[in-house]
TORLUMLO-468540 format. One line per 3 residues: number of its first residue (from 1); their letters; for each residue x, y, z of N, C-alpha, C, O. Coordinates in steps of 0.05 Angstrom, whole numbers. Layout:
N
NUM = a = X,Y,Z,X,Y,Z,X,Y,Z,X,Y,Z ~ ...
END
This chain:
367
1 = mrv = 91,-382,438,92,-351,442,71,-337,440,56,-340,421 ~ 66,-319,459,43,-301,465,54,-274,456,77,-267,459 ~ 29,-257,442,40,-231,438,23,-209,452,-1,-204,452
4 = qtf = 45,-197,465,34,-173,487,23,-151,465,36,-143,446 ~ -1,-143,471,-20,-125,464,-15,-100,476,0,-101,495 ~ -28,-71,468,-24,-48,477,-49,-34,479,-66,-40,462
7 = sra = -57,-14,500,-79,0,490,-65,24,466,-41,29,461 ~ -91,34,455,-86,49,435,-70,80,449,-53,93,436 ~ -75,84,463,-67,109,481,-37,98,486,-23,118,484
10 = qil = -25,82,489,3,72,498,13,68,479,37,75,480 ~ 5,58,456,19,63,427,25,92,419,47,100,410 ~ 2,105,423,10,129,412,26,143,431,36,164,423
13 = qdf = 31,138,451,53,148,476,75,149,468,90,168,464 ~ 78,120,464,112,109,453,114,126,425,131,142,421 ~ 95,120,407,104,128,376,113,153,380,136,160,376
16 = rar = 91,169,390,100,197,393,129,208,399,143,227,391 ~ 132,186,419,163,190,442,183,188,409,198,204,398 ~ 175,164,403,198,160,378,204,170,355,225,168,342
19 = cla = 175,186,350,176,209,324,196,234,331,212,245,316 ~ 191,240,356,210,259,368,235,258,364,250,277,358 ~ 242,231,368,270,226,377,292,217,345,315,213,340
22 = laa = 258,219,326,269,210,301,268,242,286,286,251,272 ~ 255,249,291,255,289,275,275,304,290,283,323,276 ~ 287,303,316,313,319,317,325,318,298,326,302,280
25 = ndn = 341,344,303,364,350,291,359,349,255,373,337,238 ~ 335,365,254,325,363,223,321,339,213,330,336,190 ~ 307,316,225,300,294,217,317,269,212,314,250,197
28 = rgl = 342,279,236,367,267,230,363,228,229,373,211,214 ~ 347,226,249,335,202,256,322,184,228,334,164,220 ~ 302,193,217,288,182,197,317,182,179,326,162,168
31 = kqe = 326,203,178,341,205,144,357,183,142,362,175,119 ~ 370,167,166,384,154,170,372,126,167,382,108,153 ~ 353,124,179,336,97,174,327,96,145,330,74,135
34 = fee = 317,116,129,316,114,100,338,107,84,337,90,65 ~ 363,122,92,384,112,75,393,91,81,412,86,66 ~ 390,70,100,399,40,114,385,25,95,397,5,86
37 = lde = 350,31,82,336,16,68,341,21,38,328,11,21 ~ 363,37,34,372,38,-3,380,15,-17,373,12,-41 ~ 395,-3,-4,403,-26,-21,376,-52,-13,376,-70,-29
40 = vgk = 363,-53,0,344,-71,8,327,-81,-19,308,-68,-30 ~ 336,-105,-28,320,-122,-48,339,-105,-77,325,-105,-97 ~ 352,-100,-79,368,-86,-98,385,-112,-123,388,-110,-148
43 = dlp = 392,-135,-103,411,-161,-107,380,-180,-125,383,-198,-142 ~ 358,-171,-118,338,-195,-133,326,-187,-160,319,-164,-168 ~ 326,-211,-172,331,-214,-202,295,-204,-214,275,-205,-201
46 = tkv = 301,-195,-247,276,-183,-248,285,-195,-283,289,-181,-303 ~ 287,-215,-281,291,-224,-316,274,-225,-323,274,-209,-342 ~ 247,-237,-319,224,-240,-341,212,-209,-349,202,-207,-372
49 = ges = 214,-178,-327,210,-159,-337,237,-151,-359,230,-137,-378 ~ 259,-157,-359,274,-148,-374,271,-157,-405,279,-144,-425 ~ 258,-182,-404,261,-185,-429,257,-172,-456,239,-157,-458
52 = van = 270,-176,-475,257,-167,-496,223,-164,-504,210,-147,-517 ~ 217,-182,-493,183,-190,-507,165,-172,-479,140,-177,-479 ~ 171,-159,-466,161,-153,-452,164,-128,-439,152,-119,-420
55 = rek = 189,-114,-456,192,-86,-447,170,-65,-450,164,-46,-435 ~ 156,-75,-479,128,-53,-485,112,-57,-458,99,-37,-452 ~ 109,-72,-445,91,-73,-417,100,-59,-402,85,-56,-383
58 = nry = 118,-49,-401,130,-40,-368,123,-3,-382,127,5,-405 ~ 111,12,-360,111,40,-358,141,58,-358,150,74,-374 ~ 152,46,-331,174,50,-338,196,30,-346,192,6,-340
61 = pyi = 213,36,-355,234,15,-361,260,4,-333,274,-16,-332 ~ 258,27,-315,273,17,-290,263,5,-271,275,-3,-251 ~ 234,1,-277,211,-6,-261,202,-30,-256,186,-35,-274
64 = lpy = 205,-48,-242,206,-82,-258,199,-102,-236,212,-97,-216 ~ 186,-117,-235,173,-137,-217,191,-154,-216,202,-165,-235 ~ 196,-162,-177,218,-182,-177,207,-213,-189,183,-219,-190
67 = dhc = 224,-226,-195,215,-244,-203,195,-271,-187,174,-283,-193 ~ 215,-271,-164,204,-292,-139,180,-285,-131,167,-302,-117 ~ 166,-257,-136,144,-254,-128,125,-243,-141,104,-234,-131
70 = rvr = 132,-244,-174,110,-223,-190,89,-242,-196,91,-266,-199 ~ 66,-226,-197,37,-240,-204,38,-254,-243,41,-242,-264 ~ 35,-280,-236,42,-296,-261,3,-294,-274,-17,-303,-261
73 = lsv = 1,-282,-301,-24,-293,-310,-21,-319,-323,-1,-334,-325 ~ -55,-325,-335,-49,-354,-348,-45,-349,-379,-51,-329,-392 ~ -33,-370,-387,-15,-362,-409,-39,-371,-428,-55,-389,-425
76 = qns = -38,-349,-454,-58,-347,-471,-52,-361,-504,-36,-351,-520 ~ -64,-380,-508,-66,-396,-532,-43,-402,-537,-32,-397,-558 ~ -30,-416,-513,8,-435,-516,17,-408,-527,30,-412,-548
79 = qph = 14,-380,-521,42,-368,-526,52,-354,-497,44,-347,-475 ~ 81,-355,-516,100,-345,-487,98,-321,-480,88,-308,-498 ~ 105,-307,-458,110,-277,-450,79,-272,-445,73,-252,-432
82 = tdy = 56,-291,-454,33,-275,-444,23,-282,-413,-1,-279,-407 ~ 41,-292,-393,30,-290,-370,46,-269,-357,46,-269,-332 ~ 59,-250,-371,77,-227,-351,47,-206,-352,28,-204,-368
85 = ina = 55,-193,-325,44,-168,-319,59,-154,-298,64,-165,-277 ~ 69,-125,-306,85,-120,-277,70,-106,-254,58,-85,-249 ~ 76,-129,-246,56,-131,-213,72,-147,-194,89,-164,-201
88 = nfv = 65,-141,-171,76,-165,-149,62,-168,-126,51,-149,-114 ~ 61,-187,-120,48,-195,-89,65,-178,-70,90,-175,-73 ~ 52,-169,-51,60,-159,-26,43,-159,-4,19,-153,-5
91 = pgg = 59,-167,21,47,-166,46,33,-144,59,40,-121,55 ~ 8,-151,79,5,-135,87,-10,-138,123,-25,-124,136 ~ 4,-164,129,-4,-168,157,-17,-197,162,-16,-212,182
94 = gse = -29,-200,139,-44,-229,142,-24,-249,125,-18,-270,136 ~ -16,-244,106,0,-265,85,17,-254,66,17,-229,65 ~ 31,-264,53,52,-255,30,35,-247,14,48,-232,-1
97 = rdf = 9,-248,5,-9,-245,-17,-28,-222,-11,-45,-218,-29 ~ -28,-204,14,-55,-189,22,-59,-160,-4,-76,-144,-8 ~ -33,-166,-15,-40,-141,-36,-25,-144,-67,-4,-156,-70
100 = ict = -35,-135,-82,-17,-134,-105,-15,-104,-117,-33,-89,-126 ~ 17,-101,-116,20,-72,-122,32,-72,-152,51,-86,-158 ~ 19,-57,-171,27,-56,-194,24,-30,-208,14,-11,-196
103 = qgp = 32,-29,-233,37,-2,-252,7,1,-256,-12,-15,-253 ~ 9,33,-263,-21,47,-277,-17,31,-300,6,29,-310 ~ -42,18,-312,-48,5,-336,-34,21,-360,-31,44,-352
106 = lhn = -28,19,-381,-21,26,-406,-39,19,-421,-54,0,-413 ~ -44,30,-446,-62,24,-466,-58,-9,-471,-76,-25,-464 ~ -40,-16,-480,-25,-42,-483,-28,-62,-464,-20,-85,-468
109 = tva = -45,-52,-437,-42,-75,-418,-64,-73,-403,-67,-83,-381 ~ -80,-61,-414,-110,-58,-400,-123,-82,-397,-135,-85,-376 ~ -123,-103,-419,-134,-126,-418,-119,-145,-400,-130,-162,-386
112 = dfw = -88,-140,-403,-80,-162,-378,-89,-146,-347,-100,-162,-332 ~ -88,-129,-341,-93,-116,-320,-128,-128,-309,-128,-138,-287 ~ -151,-127,-320,-169,-136,-320,-168,-165,-319,-182,-177,-303
115 = rmv = -153,-178,-334,-154,-208,-329,-133,-216,-305,-134,-239,-297 ~ -117,-201,-296,-103,-209,-268,-130,-200,-250,-137,-215,-232 ~ -143,-179,-253,-166,-175,-226,-186,-203,-221,-192,-215,-200
118 = weq = -195,-209,-255,-217,-236,-254,-201,-263,-238,-211,-276,-221 ~ -173,-267,-250,-156,-299,-244,-155,-289,-216,-167,-305,-201 ~ -145,-264,-201,-135,-268,-172,-154,-265,-156,-148,-265,-132
121 = nvr = -187,-261,-167,-208,-257,-146,-211,-231,-131,-225,-231,-111 ~ -199,-209,-140,-194,-182,-133,-224,-173,-133,-239,-177,-152 ~ -231,-159,-110,-257,-146,-105,-250,-118,-93,-268,-105,-82
124 = iiv = -227,-108,-93,-215,-74,-84,-196,-69,-101,-175,-82,-102 ~ -201,-49,-116,-176,-37,-125,-172,-6,-112,-191,8,-106 ~ -138,3,-107,-143,33,-97,-127,44,-119,-114,29,-133
127 = mvt = -127,68,-121,-112,81,-146,-104,105,-137,-122,121,-133 ~ -82,112,-133,-67,129,-108,-58,157,-129,-48,177,-118 ~ -63,155,-160,-54,174,-177,-74,186,-195,-92,172,-204
130 = alr = -73,208,-199,-87,225,-224,-76,217,-247,-52,218,-250 ~ -94,208,-267,-98,199,-287,-72,218,-307,-60,204,-324 ~ -64,246,-304,-51,262,-313,-35,275,-290,-44,275,-267
133 = hkg = -12,287,-295,4,302,-280,19,315,-290,40,304,-297 ~ 18,345,-294,33,360,-307,38,362,-336,58,369,-347 ~ 13,353,-347,14,344,-377,22,319,-385,18,311,-408
136 = qvm = 36,300,-362,45,275,-368,25,256,-357,16,259,-335 ~ 19,231,-374,2,209,-370,14,186,-349,33,172,-354 ~ -2,186,-326,10,173,-302,-2,145,-304,7,124,-295
139 = cdk = -27,149,-319,-45,119,-329,-71,129,-346,-86,148,-348 ~ -69,102,-358,-93,99,-378,-116,95,-362,-116,81,-342 ~ -133,107,-370,-165,98,-367,-175,72,-369,-185,69,-392
142 = ywp = -178,54,-355,-178,26,-359,-201,21,-351,-207,-2,-356 ~ -227,40,-336,-251,29,-330,-276,55,-341,-271,78,-334 ~ -295,52,-353,-305,61,-366,-325,93,-351,-342,88,-333
145 = qrg = -321,113,-357,-343,131,-339,-369,123,-334,-380,128,-313 ~ -382,110,-352,-404,98,-350,-406,79,-380,-394,81,-401 ~ -433,55,-369,-436,43,-398,-413,19,-386,-403,15,-364
148 = tvh = -411,3,-411,-398,-21,-416,-371,-19,-432,-374,-5,-452 ~ -353,-26,-429,-328,-35,-456,-322,-59,-444,-327,-67,-421 ~ -309,-74,-467,-294,-98,-466,-261,-98,-468,-249,-76,-471
151 = hgl = -253,-113,-466,-219,-118,-456,-216,-147,-463,-227,-161,-446 ~ -207,-157,-479,-198,-180,-484,-228,-190,-478,-249,-181,-485 ~ -221,-213,-459,-252,-231,-453,-267,-220,-432,-289,-230,-428
154 = iqv = -259,-201,-418,-268,-189,-398,-286,-164,-409,-280,-147,-426 ~ -310,-169,-393,-335,-144,-402,-334,-120,-373,-339,-130,-352 ~ -329,-97,-373,-327,-77,-352,-354,-63,-350,-362,-50,-370
157 = ttv = -366,-63,-331,-386,-40,-330,-388,-29,-305,-386,-38,-282 ~ -393,-3,-314,-391,14,-287,-422,16,-273,-442,17,-287 ~ -423,17,-250,-448,6,-238,-463,35,-223,-485,45,-229
160 = trk = -451,40,-208,-454,64,-196,-429,86,-187,-407,76,-186 ~ -429,110,-183,-403,127,-183,-407,141,-161,-422,160,-167 ~ -401,141,-139,-400,160,-121,-374,181,-114,-351,174,-116
163 = qgp = -382,212,-105,-354,224,-103,-349,224,-73,-371,221,-62 ~ -334,226,-60,-325,227,-32,-318,260,-22,-331,280,-29 ~ -295,260,-6,-294,290,-1,-269,299,-24,-265,321,-36
166 = dyf = -254,273,-23,-229,280,-35,-224,253,-60,-205,254,-76 ~ -244,230,-61,-244,214,-79,-267,196,-89,-289,197,-80 ~ -262,184,-104,-294,173,-120,-291,140,-113,-272,125,-118
169 = itt = -313,134,-102,-321,108,-109,-332,97,-132,-352,109,-141 ~ -327,79,-143,-342,63,-167,-341,38,-166,-321,25,-162 ~ -372,28,-170,-370,4,-162,-375,-13,-199,-393,-8,-216
172 = inl = -357,-26,-199,-354,-45,-228,-364,-72,-232,-359,-89,-214 ~ -377,-79,-249,-382,-107,-255,-364,-116,-267,-347,-101,-275 ~ -363,-138,-273,-344,-158,-287,-354,-178,-295,-367,-192,-280
175 = rqr = -352,-185,-325,-358,-216,-329,-339,-230,-351,-329,-214,-367 ~ -332,-251,-353,-310,-257,-380,-330,-276,-392,-349,-289,-382 ~ -320,-273,-417,-334,-285,-435,-339,-318,-430,-318,-330,-425
178 = dcp = -361,-332,-430,-372,-351,-430,-373,-364,-400,-378,-387,-394 ~ -369,-347,-387,-376,-350,-350,-403,-340,-346,-414,-320,-354 ~ -410,-362,-333,-445,-352,-327,-442,-329,-296,-461,-317,-286
181 = tdr = -422,-329,-289,-426,-309,-260,-410,-287,-276,-396,-287,-297 ~ -422,-265,-252,-409,-243,-254,-392,-227,-226,-393,-241,-206 ~ -380,-206,-223,-364,-199,-199,-370,-165,-195,-378,-148,-211
184 = lit = -364,-163,-169,-376,-138,-172,-347,-126,-155,-336,-137,-136 ~ -340,-106,-167,-307,-101,-159,-315,-69,-142,-336,-58,-148 ~ -301,-60,-127,-296,-29,-116,-284,-14,-120,-271,-10,-100
187 = hyy = -277,4,-139,-257,18,-145,-252,46,-129,-270,63,-128 ~ -224,52,-114,-219,76,-96,-202,91,-113,-180,81,-120 ~ -211,114,-121,-196,132,-137,-186,155,-127,-202,174,-129
190 = ypa = -163,160,-115,-159,189,-100,-135,194,-115,-113,182,-112 ~ -140,221,-137,-131,228,-149,-106,254,-131,-82,258,-137 ~ -117,263,-115,-97,287,-105,-71,288,-98,-59,309,-94
193 = wpd = -60,256,-95,-32,251,-92,-13,255,-114,-13,237,-131 ~ 7,279,-115,21,286,-130,40,262,-142,47,243,-127 ~ 48,262,-167,70,242,-166,95,246,-158,108,264,-169
196 = rgv = 110,230,-137,137,226,-126,135,243,-103,156,245,-89 ~ 111,256,-94,105,275,-77,85,265,-53,79,242,-49 ~ 76,284,-38,51,276,-24,28,290,-24,28,312,-35
199 = pkd = 9,282,-15,-15,299,-19,-13,333,5,0,336,26 ~ -29,353,-6,-27,381,9,-44,377,43,-40,388,65 ~ -64,355,33,-86,354,54,-76,320,68,-78,298,58
202 = lss = -66,330,93,-51,301,104,-86,288,113,-98,268,106 ~ -93,306,129,-124,296,138,-137,276,117,-146,253,122 ~ -136,288,96,-155,276,70,-145,250,65,-162,233,59
205 = lva = -115,242,67,-102,217,51,-108,205,81,-110,180,79 ~ -110,213,110,-118,189,126,-148,181,133,-155,161,146 ~ -164,200,122,-185,190,121,-194,171,99,-212,154,101
208 = fte = -182,175,81,-189,155,57,-168,127,61,-170,108,46 ~ -153,129,76,-139,104,80,-151,87,103,-147,63,105 ~ -165,100,118,-183,93,145,-205,83,132,-215,62,140
211 = hvr = -219,98,109,-243,83,97,-236,53,89,-249,35,99 ~ -207,47,66,-211,26,53,-203,14,71,-212,-9,70 ~ -187,18,91,-178,-1,113,-212,-18,131,-217,-41,137
214 = qel = -224,2,135,-254,-11,144,-260,-33,128,-258,-57,133 ~ -268,-19,102,-278,-34,84,-266,-65,72,-277,-84,62 ~ -235,-60,79,-222,-92,79,-232,-104,100,-245,-124,98
217 = eaa = -227,-93,119,-234,-116,153,-259,-115,145,-266,-138,149 ~ -280,-102,135,-304,-118,127,-315,-133,100,-338,-140,97 ~ -294,-137,82,-306,-153,63,-294,-186,61,-272,-188,72
220 = psl = -301,-202,52,-296,-231,60,-266,-227,50,-258,-208,37 ~ -252,-248,59,-229,-249,42,-225,-263,18,-208,-281,18 ~ -238,-256,-3,-226,-268,-27,-206,-271,-48,-206,-289,-65
223 = gpa = -189,-252,-45,-169,-251,-62,-151,-219,-56,-162,-202,-42 ~ -133,-216,-63,-118,-198,-58,-130,-171,-64,-147,-169,-82 ~ -122,-152,-52,-134,-124,-60,-107,-110,-85,-83,-117,-86
226 = vvh = -118,-93,-99,-99,-79,-120,-85,-54,-111,-102,-41,-98 ~ -61,-41,-112,-63,-24,-103,-43,-10,-128,-22,-22,-132 ~ -46,12,-144,-25,25,-156,-27,56,-156,-46,71,-151
229 = csa = -8,61,-160,-12,88,-176,2,96,-208,-11,91,-228 ~ 26,107,-210,35,107,-241,59,85,-248,63,74,-269 ~ 76,83,-220,101,59,-230,85,38,-206,89,15,-212
232 = gvg = 74,40,-187,65,21,-174,91,13,-151,100,-9,-147 ~ 102,42,-138,121,32,-118,123,60,-98,121,57,-74 ~ 127,82,-107,123,103,-86,99,105,-71,98,98,-48
235 = rsg = 77,115,-84,52,124,-71,44,93,-66,34,87,-44 ~ 46,82,-78,32,51,-77,45,46,-44,32,48,-22 ~ 69,39,-47,83,29,-25,77,49,1,80,37,22
238 = tfv = 72,71,2,65,91,24,40,77,33,43,63,53 ~ 18,78,23,-12,75,21,-9,41,29,-29,37,44 ~ 1,25,26,3,5,36,17,-3,59,8,-19,75
241 = ttl = 45,11,63,50,12,93,36,23,111,32,12,133 ~ 27,46,104,7,60,127,-23,46,127,-34,47,149 ~ -36,34,108,-54,21,118,-42,-14,136,-51,-21,158
244 = wlm = -27,-24,125,-14,-44,145,-14,-35,177,-28,-46,194 ~ 3,-17,182,8,-11,205,-7,4,227,1,11,249 ~ -35,8,213,-56,15,216,-72,-3,234,-83,2,255
247 = qlc = -71,-28,218,-80,-57,217,-67,-61,241,-80,-63,262 ~ -47,-62,240,-29,-72,262,-37,-57,290,-45,-72,308 ~ -36,-32,296,-43,-8,315,-71,-16,331,-75,-17,355
250 = arg = -90,-21,309,-121,-30,306,-116,-51,327,-130,-48,347 ~ -96,-80,329,-99,-101,340,-77,-89,371,-66,-106,385 ~ -75,-74,375,-55,-69,396,-31,-70,392,-16,-67,411
253 = ipa = -21,-75,366,11,-86,366,24,-58,359,13,-43,343 ~ 48,-53,371,59,-22,359,75,-26,327,88,-45,319 ~ 68,-4,314,84,-10,291,107,2,287,116,24,296
256 = dir = 116,-14,272,151,-19,262,154,-12,236,157,-30,219 ~ 155,23,226,152,37,199,180,17,180,181,7,157 ~ 203,19,204,221,14,182,224,-22,173,233,-31,152
259 = aav = 214,-36,195,214,-62,185,188,-70,161,188,-89,145 ~ 172,-54,164,153,-57,140,157,-45,116,146,-51,95 ~ 172,-29,119,183,-13,91,198,-34,83,190,-46,63
262 = qdl = 227,-46,98,244,-66,92,231,-90,78,239,-98,56 ~ 210,-103,91,192,-120,83,180,-122,53,186,-136,34 ~ 163,-103,55,153,-91,25,180,-92,2,176,-104,-19
265 = rlh = 205,-80,5,219,-72,-18,232,-97,-22,239,-104,-45 ~ 235,-110,-5,239,-152,-10,215,-159,-27,219,-179,-41 ~ 193,-150,-29,175,-155,-59,166,-142,-76,153,-153,-94
268 = rmw = 173,-110,-74,172,-103,-98,197,-74,-93,200,-61,-72 ~ 208,-72,-114,229,-52,-111,219,-33,-110,199,-30,-123 ~ 234,-7,-88,225,19,-90,205,36,-74,201,60,-73
271 = mvq = 192,13,-58,168,16,-41,178,39,-22,199,40,-11 ~ 158,56,-21,162,86,-9,188,99,-22,210,98,-10 ~ 184,109,-45,205,115,-51,228,141,-50,247,148,-64
274 = nle = 215,149,-27,225,177,-29,229,183,7,214,171,23 ~ 248,200,16,244,207,38,218,220,51,207,211,71 ~ 207,248,32,186,249,35,168,233,48,162,234,72
277 = qyl = 157,214,27,139,188,32,148,173,50,129,160,60 ~ 170,169,61,176,156,83,166,175,112,156,164,131 ~ 171,199,110,167,212,129,135,215,130,122,214,151
280 = lvh = 126,217,110,89,214,109,75,198,126,52,200,137 ~ 96,175,126,77,148,135,82,153,163,65,143,177 ~ 101,167,176,101,170,198,78,192,210,66,190,232
283 = qcl = 77,210,192,54,226,209,29,219,189,21,239,177 ~ 21,202,186,-5,191,180,-11,170,202,-32,162,210 ~ 13,163,209,2,148,228,-4,166,258,-24,161,272
286 = lhw = 14,184,265,16,198,285,-9,220,281,-17,233,300 ~ -18,224,261,-47,242,259,-75,217,258,-99,221,265 ~ -63,194,249,-87,173,260,-96,164,289,-118,164,300
289 = lsg = -75,158,296,-69,150,322,-75,172,348,-78,166,372 ~ -77,197,335,-90,221,352,-113,229,354,-120,250,366 ~ -133,207,337,-153,213,335,-162,225,303,-186,229,300
292 = gts = -149,229,287,-155,243,266,-165,262,263,-184,267,248 ~ -145,283,287,-157,315,286,-127,325,291,-110,310,300 ~ -122,349,285,-101,374,284,-108,393,288,-131,400,281
295 = arr = -85,416,304,-94,439,309,-97,453,284,-110,474,285 ~ -83,444,257,-78,455,231,-77,439,216,-67,418,224 ~ -88,441,187,-82,420,162,-56,427,158,-53,451,154
298 = pqt = -32,412,159,-8,413,148,-10,419,119,-29,409,107 ~ 7,436,106,16,442,85,36,415,75,59,424,77 ~ 36,397,69,61,373,74,68,371,51,84,353,50
301 = qga = 66,381,28,79,377,2,107,406,3,104,430,3 ~ 132,388,3,150,412,-2,172,403,17,180,380,14 ~ 184,419,37,204,410,51,198,400,75,180,409,89
304 = ssn = 218,375,85,215,362,98,208,369,121,192,356,133 ~ 220,397,132,215,411,154,181,415,171,173,412,194 ~ 169,422,145,141,417,151,128,396,163,109,397,178
307 = inn = 140,377,155,134,341,161,142,345,191,126,345,210 ~ 165,347,192,176,355,217,164,372,243,160,362,265 ~ 161,394,238,141,409,242,112,395,258,109,393,282
310 = hiq = 92,388,236,77,374,244,75,353,264,57,353,281 ~ 96,329,263,102,313,293,105,323,310,96,313,331 ~ 121,350,308,128,351,333,92,371,346,83,370,369
313 = dqa = 81,382,327,57,388,332,41,375,349,33,382,371 ~ 35,351,333,22,336,349,33,320,374,17,309,389 ~ 60,319,380,73,311,398,64,323,421,60,313,443
316 = hgs = 61,351,411,51,368,445,30,382,444,24,401,458 ~ 13,371,422,-15,384,422,-32,365,424,-52,378,419 ~ -41,343,429,-53,323,431,-59,304,453,-77,286,454
319 = sgr = -40,312,470,-39,286,490,-68,294,509,-78,272,517 ~ -81,312,516,-102,317,526,-133,318,514,-154,326,525 ~ -128,308,486,-156,315,469,-167,284,476,-151,266,482
322 = rrr = -190,282,474,-213,264,470,-205,249,435,-204,262,413 ~ -203,230,438,-201,213,415,-224,196,397,-230,173,401 ~ -234,210,379,-254,195,364,-255,173,365,-275,162,374
325 = hqh = -232,156,353,-236,130,347,-224,113,367,-217,91,359 ~ -221,119,393,-211,98,416,-227,73,411,-251,68,405 ~ -207,58,417,-208,26,416,-209,24,443,-199,40,459
328 = prq = -225,-1,449,-224,-7,484,-198,-17,488,-183,-31,474 ~ -194,-6,512,-163,-19,523,-159,-50,522,-169,-66,539 ~ -144,-57,504,-130,-86,500,-114,-95,524,-99,-78,534
331 = taa = -114,-112,533,-101,-128,553,-82,-143,543,-83,-152,521 ~ -60,-147,559,-37,-166,548,-43,-189,538,-59,-200,554 ~ -38,-203,519,-47,-227,507,-43,-244,529,-60,-262,526
334 = gdr = -27,-248,552,-28,-266,575,-56,-276,585,-58,-297,597 ~ -82,-256,580,-101,-254,586,-127,-265,573,-149,-268,583 ~ -113,-271,544,-136,-288,521,-114,-307,506,-90,-303,507
337 = qqn = -125,-322,496,-112,-335,475,-105,-330,448,-125,-325,433 ~ -82,-329,436,-71,-316,414,-77,-330,395,-75,-354,396 ~ -85,-317,372,-95,-322,346,-78,-326,322,-58,-312,318
340 = pmq = -83,-339,310,-59,-340,285,-58,-315,272,-39,-312,257 ~ -74,-294,272,-67,-264,263,-53,-255,279,-37,-238,271 ~ -53,-263,304,-34,-238,319,-11,-248,313,6,-230,311
343 = qvl = -1,-272,310,24,-285,308,41,-276,280,65,-276,276 ~ 21,-269,264,28,-259,238,43,-223,234,63,-213,222 ~ 19,-212,252,24,-187,259,41,-176,282,41,-153,291
346 = hpg = 54,-199,291,71,-183,314,99,-172,296,108,-182,276 ~ 109,-147,312,131,-134,294,154,-153,285,163,-154,262 ~ 163,-173,310,185,-189,303,177,-207,282,199,-216,274
349 = qll = 154,-220,266,148,-233,253,144,-222,221,135,-234,202 ~ 157,-191,221,145,-181,199,171,-191,173,166,-198,150 ~ 200,-188,188,209,-206,162,211,-234,159,226,-247,144
352 = rrl = 194,-242,176,196,-274,177,181,-282,152,159,-290,160 ~ 182,-283,130,168,-293,106,177,-312,88,198,-324,91 ~ 159,-318,64,162,-344,57,180,-345,32,176,-361,14
355 = lps = 200,-326,30,210,-326,3,227,-344,4,239,-351,24 ~ 231,-357,-29,247,-379,-34,285,-375,-21,300,-355,-20 ~ 287,-398,-14,314,-400,-4,337,-401,-28,335,-420,-42
358 = ssw = 353,-387,-33,364,-390,-58,397,-376,-61,400,-359,-43 ~ 414,-378,-75,440,-364,-73,439,-340,-73,456,-326,-63 ~ 414,-332,-87,415,-299,-97,400,-282,-77,399,-257,-80
361 = fnp = 389,-296,-55,367,-284,-31,387,-294,-6,395,-316,-1 ~ 391,-269,6,399,-273,34,396,-253,44,405,-232,35 ~ 382,-254,71,364,-241,88,389,-228,97,389,-203,97
364 = gsh = 406,-238,105,429,-217,131,440,-201,113,453,-184,125 ~ 440,-197,86,448,-175,70,434,-148,70,443,-128,60 ~ 405,-151,85,394,-128,76,386,-120,114,369,-106,124
367 = s = 400,-132,123,398,-119,156,408,-94,160,407,-84,182
END
């Protein structure tokens, strides 16, 4: 089977038309799509996270990892339950394990977090939450501002720290006790995204996501990237969805936001947690496909009508502009050999995943 690919201009034209249709009548179509996703994944078991021994390792008692794709740590000293962390493998276009979405570490799980990073050969961590929001702790600080700290068997050293327009990039050296080699981790910290909401500056989030996307493209595929906010579902899911679909569009394959969110929710509960975040994915993709420029900086926090207005502004205002990041026009796949990555990235394959077949999993029930 060959996958047809399209130019960026064609993808933008079709996506703009779809956004306009969905945004009509006060976002009626978008609201309906999001409501249809409400039950996805709710029948999947979370028995390990619910166990009494693991309760104190969960930041929020009602947000637990699905058993079928939870990240398993190595068992320590033959002690049961030491393999648990509130984290799931989720897809991102290449495999079932492109990303790990997890909660922001607690004081008592920081060592487990770094053990997961080491054992899964993680080289990129993306943090899309502030440490505190309105006086509430969203995430315990798990890396040193400078110098070295030890968490269990892992030594964590901050090497460099750079400040971008709205985010921080920290290079961290990891070393495990009795291990002769060390590793460099890149930590991306975007604190301007409020809990359960959306950032005030859309262009800032799009630029940050594109920066991380390019880094993932350039970096060797050694292990999954870790993405976390506070609970590891709302903002984390929104970020992964947006980045994943940017990757699709960059390869000439139109994005299917509903299918991507549905797939992610079969791997971790409540990915893209609310309607405002679902609208944000559409807005970010439209902004990015349009070249990352807009007539104004939208204040996206608040009423969904602001996002609706932005979708319509983009739809009417960007057709004649020169796009900064225009990709070379891609031809139909019939003119070239399809590679395995294109097969995986095809929208029709988004929901064809490798979940175990068992009595409690019925893909048809989530359609």
